[in-house]
N, CA, C and O atoms as a CHARMM CRD file, in Angstrom:
* protein
*
  212
    1    1 MET  N     43.86000 -12.61400  12.59200 PROA 1      0.00000
    2    1 MET  CA    42.82600 -12.41200  13.70800 PROA 1      0.00000
    3    1 MET  C     42.22500 -11.11700  13.26700 PROA 1      0.00000
    4    1 MET  O     41.00700 -10.94200  13.25200 PROA 1      0.00000
    5    2 LYS  N     43.30300  -9.99900  12.82200 PROA 2      0.00000
    6    2 LYS  CA    42.82900  -9.37800  12.38900 PROA 2      0.00000
    7    2 LYS  C     41.04800  -9.42500  11.74700 PROA 2      0.00000
    8    2 LYS  O     39.93300  -8.98900  12.03600 PROA 2      0.00000
    9    3 TYR  N     41.77000 -10.31000  10.66200 PROA 3      0.00000
   10    3 TYR  CA    40.89400 -10.46500   9.37100 PROA 3      0.00000
   11    3 TYR  C     39.31500 -10.76200   9.42000 PROA 3      0.00000
   12    3 TYR  O     38.36600 -10.32500   8.76700 PROA 3      0.00000
   13    4 ALA  N     39.44900 -11.80400  10.59900 PROA 4      0.00000
   14    4 ALA  CA    38.12200 -12.62200  11.35600 PROA 4      0.00000
   15    4 ALA  C     37.40100 -11.28000  11.80400 PROA 4      0.00000
   16    4 ALA  O     36.47900 -10.65900  11.27500 PROA 4      0.00000
   17    5 ILE  N     38.11400 -11.04800  12.93100 PROA 5      0.00000
   18    5 ILE  CA    37.40500  -9.58000  13.56100 PROA 5      0.00000
   19    5 ILE  C     37.07200  -8.62300  12.28200 PROA 5      0.00000
   20    5 ILE  O     35.84300  -8.68100  12.32200 PROA 5      0.00000
   21    6 ALA  N     37.34600  -7.86500  11.28400 PROA 6      0.00000
   22    6 ALA  CA    36.80800  -7.53500  10.47100 PROA 6      0.00000
   23    6 ALA  C     35.71500  -8.16700   9.68700 PROA 6      0.00000
   24    6 ALA  O     34.80500  -7.46000   9.25200 PROA 6      0.00000
   25    7 ASN  N     35.73500  -9.23800   9.51100 PROA 7      0.00000
   26    7 ASN  CA    34.79800  -9.79600   8.57100 PROA 7      0.00000
   27    7 ASN  C     33.60100  -9.98100   9.42500 PROA 7      0.00000
   28    7 ASN  O     32.51900 -10.33200   8.95400 PROA 7      0.00000
   29    8 LEU  N     33.84600  -9.68700  10.98000 PROA 8      0.00000
   30    8 LEU  CA    32.89700  -9.99800  11.56300 PROA 8      0.00000
   31    8 LEU  C     31.52400  -8.80800  11.53400 PROA 8      0.00000
   32    8 LEU  O     30.31300  -9.03300  11.55200 PROA 8      0.00000
   33    9 PHE  N     32.29900  -7.45100  11.47900 PROA 9      0.00000
   34    9 PHE  CA    31.57000  -6.60200  11.46100 PROA 9      0.00000
   35    9 PHE  C     30.82200  -6.16300  10.11100 PROA 9      0.00000
   36    9 PHE  O     29.73700  -5.59800   9.97900 PROA 9      0.00000
   37   10 ARG  N     31.73300  -6.59600   9.16100 PROA 10     0.00000
   38   10 ARG  CA    31.08400  -6.30100   7.60800 PROA 10     0.00000
   39   10 ARG  C     29.93500  -7.65600   7.30500 PROA 10     0.00000
   40   10 ARG  O     29.20400  -7.59300   6.31700 PROA 10     0.00000
   41   11 ASP  N     29.87100  -8.85900   8.25800 PROA 11     0.00000
   42   11 ASP  CA    28.70900  -9.63300   8.12700 PROA 11     0.00000
   43   11 ASP  C     27.55200  -8.75800   8.03900 PROA 11     0.00000
   44   11 ASP  O     27.77000  -7.61600   8.44500 PROA 11     0.00000
   45   12 GLU  N     26.18000  -9.03700   7.54300 PROA 12     0.00000
   46   12 GLU  CA    25.20800  -8.63400   7.48200 PROA 12     0.00000
   47   12 GLU  C     24.12300  -9.61300   7.81800 PROA 12     0.00000
   48   12 GLU  O     22.99000  -9.14700   7.93700 PROA 12     0.00000
   49   13 ARG  N     24.25400 -10.56400   7.94500 PROA 13     0.00000
   50   13 ARG  CA    23.33900 -11.65000   7.74200 PROA 13     0.00000
   51   13 ARG  C     22.56000 -11.80800   9.10500 PROA 13     0.00000
   52   13 ARG  O     21.59700 -12.57500   9.06200 PROA 13     0.00000
   53   14 GLY  N     22.80000 -11.27600  10.15100 PROA 14     0.00000
   54   14 GLY  CA    21.79000 -11.53500  10.85500 PROA 14     0.00000
   55   14 GLY  C     21.29200 -10.00300  11.02800 PROA 14     0.00000
   56   14 GLY  O     20.49900  -9.77600  11.94100 PROA 14     0.00000
   57   15 ALA  N     21.70300  -8.98400  10.22900 PROA 15     0.00000
   58   15 ALA  CA    20.79400  -7.51300  10.65500 PROA 15     0.00000
   59   15 ALA  C     19.32200  -7.65700   9.84900 PROA 15     0.00000
   60   15 ALA  O     18.50000  -6.74300   9.93200 PROA 15     0.00000
   61   16 THR  N     19.12500  -8.53000   9.28400 PROA 16     0.00000
   62   16 THR  CA    17.28600  -8.76200   8.60500 PROA 16     0.00000
   63   16 THR  C     16.80000  -9.61800   9.56100 PROA 16     0.00000
   64   16 THR  O     15.71900 -10.06000   9.17200 PROA 16     0.00000
   65   17 LEU  N     17.19900 -10.18200  10.95800 PROA 17     0.00000
   66   17 LEU  CA    16.85800 -10.49100  11.60900 PROA 17     0.00000
   67   17 LEU  C     16.23100  -9.68000  12.69900 PROA 17     0.00000
   68   17 LEU  O     15.05200  -9.65000  13.05000 PROA 17     0.00000
   69   18 VAL  N     17.31600  -8.99900  13.18300 PROA 18     0.00000
   70   18 VAL  CA    17.46300  -7.91700  14.14000 PROA 18     0.00000
   71   18 VAL  C     16.04700  -6.79700  13.58200 PROA 18     0.00000
   72   18 VAL  O     15.18400  -6.40000  14.36500 PROA 18     0.00000
   73   19 GLU  N     16.08000  -6.47300  12.22400 PROA 19     0.00000
   74   19 GLU  CA    14.94000  -5.59400  11.82100 PROA 19     0.00000
   75   19 GLU  C     13.44100  -6.21400  11.83100 PROA 19     0.00000
   76   19 GLU  O     12.41500  -5.56200  12.03000 PROA 19     0.00000
   77   20 TYR  N     13.51300  -7.42400  11.61000 PROA 20     0.00000
   78   20 TYR  CA    12.29200  -7.96100  12.01600 PROA 20     0.00000
   79   20 TYR  C     11.49100  -8.00500  13.19200 PROA 20     0.00000
   80   20 TYR  O     10.33500  -7.61100  13.34400 PROA 20     0.00000
   81   21 GLY  N     12.37700  -8.61400  14.11700 PROA 21     0.00000
   82   21 GLY  CA    12.38900  -8.24900  15.62300 PROA 21     0.00000
   83   21 GLY  C     11.82600  -7.34100  15.56200 PROA 21     0.00000
   84   21 GLY  O     10.59900  -7.31300  15.46700 PROA 21     0.00000
   85   22 LEU  N     12.93100  -5.85700  15.61700 PROA 22     0.00000
   86   22 LEU  CA    12.35500  -4.65500  15.98900 PROA 22     0.00000
   87   22 LEU  C     10.76100  -4.23400  15.37000 PROA 22     0.00000
   88   22 LEU  O      9.79300  -3.81600  16.00500 PROA 22     0.00000
   89   23 LEU  N     10.87200  -4.47300  14.10800 PROA 23     0.00000
   90   23 LEU  CA     9.32300  -4.43700  13.78400 PROA 23     0.00000
   91   23 LEU  C      8.15100  -4.97900  14.20900 PROA 23     0.00000
   92   23 LEU  O      7.15200  -4.26600  14.30600 PROA 23     0.00000
   93   24 LEU  N      8.12400  -6.28900  14.51200 PROA 24     0.00000
   94   24 LEU  CA     7.18300  -6.84100  15.26800 PROA 24     0.00000
   95   24 LEU  C      7.47200  -6.93800  16.77000 PROA 24     0.00000
   96   24 LEU  O      6.90900  -7.81100  17.43200 PROA 24     0.00000
   97   25 LEU  N      8.37700  -6.02700  17.36600 PROA 25     0.00000
   98   25 LEU  CA     7.93300  -5.41900  18.73800 PROA 25     0.00000
   99   25 LEU  C      7.42100  -4.25900  18.61200 PROA 25     0.00000
  100   25 LEU  O      6.95300  -3.78900  19.64800 PROA 25     0.00000
  101   26 LEU  N      7.33700  -3.47700  17.43900 PROA 26     0.00000
  102   26 LEU  CA     6.73500  -2.06700  17.18600 PROA 26     0.00000
  103   26 LEU  C      5.41500  -2.57300  17.32500 PROA 26     0.00000
  104   26 LEU  O      4.64200  -2.23600  18.22200 PROA 26     0.00000
  105   27 ILE  N      5.09200  -3.65100  16.12900 PROA 27     0.00000
  106   27 ILE  CA     3.88500  -3.46300  15.84800 PROA 27     0.00000
  107   27 ILE  C      2.86800  -4.64800  16.92300 PROA 27     0.00000
  108   27 ILE  O      1.72200  -5.05700  16.73400 PROA 27     0.00000
  109   28 VAL  N      3.72400  -4.90900  17.91900 PROA 28     0.00000
  110   28 VAL  CA     2.89400  -5.79300  19.46200 PROA 28     0.00000
  111   28 VAL  C      2.73300  -4.28700  20.36900 PROA 28     0.00000
  112   28 VAL  O      1.69000  -4.20200  21.01700 PROA 28     0.00000
  113   29 VAL  N      3.66800  -3.14200  20.44900 PROA 29     0.00000
  114   29 VAL  CA     3.60300  -2.10200  21.33200 PROA 29     0.00000
  115   29 VAL  C      2.05100  -1.19500  20.66800 PROA 29     0.00000
  116   29 VAL  O      1.26200  -0.79400  21.52400 PROA 29     0.00000
  117   30 VAL  N      1.76800  -0.97100  19.40600 PROA 30     0.00000
  118   30 VAL  CA     0.89300  -0.38400  18.96000 PROA 30     0.00000
  119   30 VAL  C     -0.51500  -1.16400  19.31000 PROA 30     0.00000
  120   30 VAL  O     -1.45300  -0.49300  19.74000 PROA 30     0.00000
  121   31 VAL  N     -0.66500  -2.66300  19.11300 PROA 31     0.00000
  122   31 VAL  CA    -1.72300  -3.47900  19.12800 PROA 31     0.00000
  123   31 VAL  C     -1.91000  -3.24100  20.60000 PROA 31     0.00000
  124   31 VAL  O     -3.10500  -3.07000  20.83700 PROA 31     0.00000
  125   32 VAL  N     -0.95100  -3.15000  21.96700 PROA 32     0.00000
  126   32 VAL  CA    -1.22500  -3.70700  23.23900 PROA 32     0.00000
  127   32 VAL  C     -1.64600  -1.64300  23.77400 PROA 32     0.00000
  128   32 VAL  O     -2.05300  -1.27500  24.87600 PROA 32     0.00000
  129   33 ALA  N     -1.43400  -1.00300  22.90200 PROA 33     0.00000
  130   33 ALA  CA    -1.47100   0.48500  23.31600 PROA 33     0.00000
  131   33 ALA  C     -3.56400   0.65600  22.72800 PROA 33     0.00000
  132   33 ALA  O     -4.53400   0.87300  23.45400 PROA 33     0.00000
  133   34 VAL  N     -3.51200   0.44600  21.25600 PROA 34     0.00000
  134   34 VAL  CA    -4.67100   0.08600  20.82000 PROA 34     0.00000
  135   34 VAL  C     -5.93200  -0.79300  21.59400 PROA 34     0.00000
  136   34 VAL  O     -7.10400  -0.45000  21.74600 PROA 34     0.00000
  137   35 LEU  N     -5.29800  -1.95800  21.99100 PROA 35     0.00000
  138   35 LEU  CA    -6.34400  -2.71700  22.89900 PROA 35     0.00000
  139   35 LEU  C     -6.57200  -2.08800  24.38600 PROA 35     0.00000
  140   35 LEU  O     -7.73500  -2.17600  24.78000 PROA 35     0.00000
  141   36 GLY  N     -5.55200  -1.40400  25.36300 PROA 36     0.00000
  142   36 GLY  CA    -5.86600  -0.34600  25.99600 PROA 36     0.00000
  143   36 GLY  C     -6.40800   0.73500  26.00500 PROA 36     0.00000
  144   36 GLY  O     -6.79100   1.28300  27.03800 PROA 36     0.00000
  145   37 THR  N     -6.51500   1.17100  24.94800 PROA 37     0.00000
  146   37 THR  CA    -7.30700   2.45900  24.61400 PROA 37     0.00000
  147   37 THR  C     -8.65600   2.24400  24.24800 PROA 37     0.00000
  148   37 THR  O     -9.43900   3.19300  24.21500 PROA 37     0.00000
  149   38 ILE  N     -9.05100   0.94400  23.93500 PROA 38     0.00000
  150   38 ILE  CA   -10.58100   0.91300  23.14200 PROA 38     0.00000
  151   38 ILE  C    -10.96600  -0.56600  23.97100 PROA 38     0.00000
  152   38 ILE  O    -12.01100  -1.11600  23.62300 PROA 38     0.00000
  153   39 GLY  N    -10.48800  -0.93700  24.59600 PROA 39     0.00000
  154   39 GLY  CA   -10.71300  -2.31400  25.52300 PROA 39     0.00000
  155   39 GLY  C    -12.12300  -1.62500  26.04800 PROA 39     0.00000
  156   39 GLY  O    -13.10200  -1.71900  25.30700 PROA 39     0.00000
  157   40 GLY  N    -12.22200  -1.05600  27.09100 PROA 40     0.00000
  158   40 GLY  CA   -13.02300  -0.86000  27.96200 PROA 40     0.00000
  159   40 GLY  C    -14.30100  -0.09300  27.12700 PROA 40     0.00000
  160   40 GLY  O    -15.44600   0.28700  27.37200 PROA 40     0.00000
  161   41 GLN  N    -13.66600  -0.10700  26.36300 PROA 41     0.00000
  162   41 GLN  CA   -15.39800   0.87300  25.47400 PROA 41     0.00000
  163   41 GLN  C    -16.04100  -0.75800  24.81300 PROA 41     0.00000
  164   41 GLN  O    -17.17800  -1.08500  25.15400 PROA 41     0.00000
  165   42 VAL  N    -15.39600  -1.49600  24.07400 PROA 42     0.00000
  166   42 VAL  CA   -15.45600  -2.81500  23.57400 PROA 42     0.00000
  167   42 VAL  C    -16.78200  -3.27700  24.53400 PROA 42     0.00000
  168   42 VAL  O    -17.97100  -3.36100  24.22500 PROA 42     0.00000
  169   43 SER  N    -15.88600  -3.62100  26.21200 PROA 43     0.00000
  170   43 SER  CA   -16.05300  -4.31500  26.94300 PROA 43     0.00000
  171   43 SER  C    -17.81200  -3.48300  27.62900 PROA 43     0.00000
  172   43 SER  O    -18.76400  -4.01900  28.19500 PROA 43     0.00000
  173   44 ALA  N    -17.65900  -2.57000  27.37600 PROA 44     0.00000
  174   44 ALA  CA   -19.12000  -1.67100  27.99200 PROA 44     0.00000
  175   44 ALA  C    -20.23600  -1.83900  26.51500 PROA 44     0.00000
  176   44 ALA  O    -21.41600  -1.48600  26.51500 PROA 44     0.00000
  177   45 MET  N    -19.63700  -2.34300  25.55500 PROA 45     0.00000
  178   45 MET  CA   -20.75300  -2.25300  24.35000 PROA 45     0.00000
  179   45 MET  C    -21.12800  -3.45800  24.20300 PROA 45     0.00000
  180   45 MET  O    -22.15700  -3.63400  23.55000 PROA 45     0.00000
  181   46 TYR  N    -20.43400  -4.60200  24.74300 PROA 46     0.00000
  182   46 TYR  CA   -21.07600  -6.25600  24.79300 PROA 46     0.00000
  183   46 TYR  C    -21.98100  -6.12800  26.37300 PROA 46     0.00000
  184   46 TYR  O    -23.05200  -6.62700  26.72000 PROA 46     0.00000
  185   47 SER  N    -21.31600  -5.51400  26.86600 PROA 47     0.00000
  186   47 SER  CA   -21.96400  -6.00300  27.96600 PROA 47     0.00000
  187   47 SER  C    -23.75600  -5.71000  28.38600 PROA 47     0.00000
  188   47 SER  O    -24.61100  -6.31900  29.02900 PROA 47     0.00000
  189   48 ASN  N    -23.65600  -3.80600  27.22600 PROA 48     0.00000
  190   48 ASN  CA   -24.58500  -2.95000  27.14200 PROA 48     0.00000
  191   48 ASN  C    -25.96600  -3.94700  26.46200 PROA 48     0.00000
  192   48 ASN  O    -27.15500  -4.03400  26.76900 PROA 48     0.00000
  193   49 THR  N    -25.13900  -4.58100  25.44600 PROA 49     0.00000
  194   49 THR  CA   -26.06400  -5.51600  24.52200 PROA 49     0.00000
  195   49 THR  C    -26.45700  -6.55900  25.08100 PROA 49     0.00000
  196   49 THR  O    -27.59200  -6.96600  24.83400 PROA 49     0.00000
  197   50 SER  N    -25.63400  -7.23400  25.95400 PROA 50     0.00000
  198   50 SER  CA   -25.89800  -8.38300  26.56100 PROA 50     0.00000
  199   50 SER  C    -27.10900  -8.15500  27.43100 PROA 50     0.00000
  200   50 SER  O    -27.88500  -9.01800  27.84300 PROA 50     0.00000
  201   51 ASN  N    -27.14600  -6.87300  27.64200 PROA 51     0.00000
  202   51 ASN  CA   -28.15400  -6.73900  29.10500 PROA 51     0.00000
  203   51 ASN  C    -29.76700  -6.08900  28.15100 PROA 51     0.00000
  204   51 ASN  O    -30.93000  -5.98400  28.53900 PROA 51     0.00000
  205   52 ASP  N    -29.14200  -5.78600  26.88600 PROA 52     0.00000
  206   52 ASP  CA   -30.56700  -5.84200  26.38200 PROA 52     0.00000
  207   52 ASP  C    -31.36500  -6.52100  26.06600 PROA 52     0.00000
  208   52 ASP  O    -32.38300  -5.94100  25.68600 PROA 52     0.00000
  209   53 PHE  N    -31.38700  -7.76800  26.03700 PROA 53     0.00000
  210   53 PHE  CA   -31.81900  -9.35800  25.91100 PROA 53     0.00000
  211   53 PHE  C    -32.51100 -10.19700  27.07100 PROA 53     0.00000
  212   53 PHE  O    -32.79900 -11.38000  26.89000 PROA 53     0.00000
């Protein structure tokens, strides 16, 4: 039993999946922040362009 528990803590196969998940989460947070920041400006730009025609 002691060997099985020690082996469980040394097993790092799932660590890569967790790292990729954290990286994906970071990318999503950055994209949402950028879209929230410039979203209104882009919307205004398209509205102004469509009103000019």
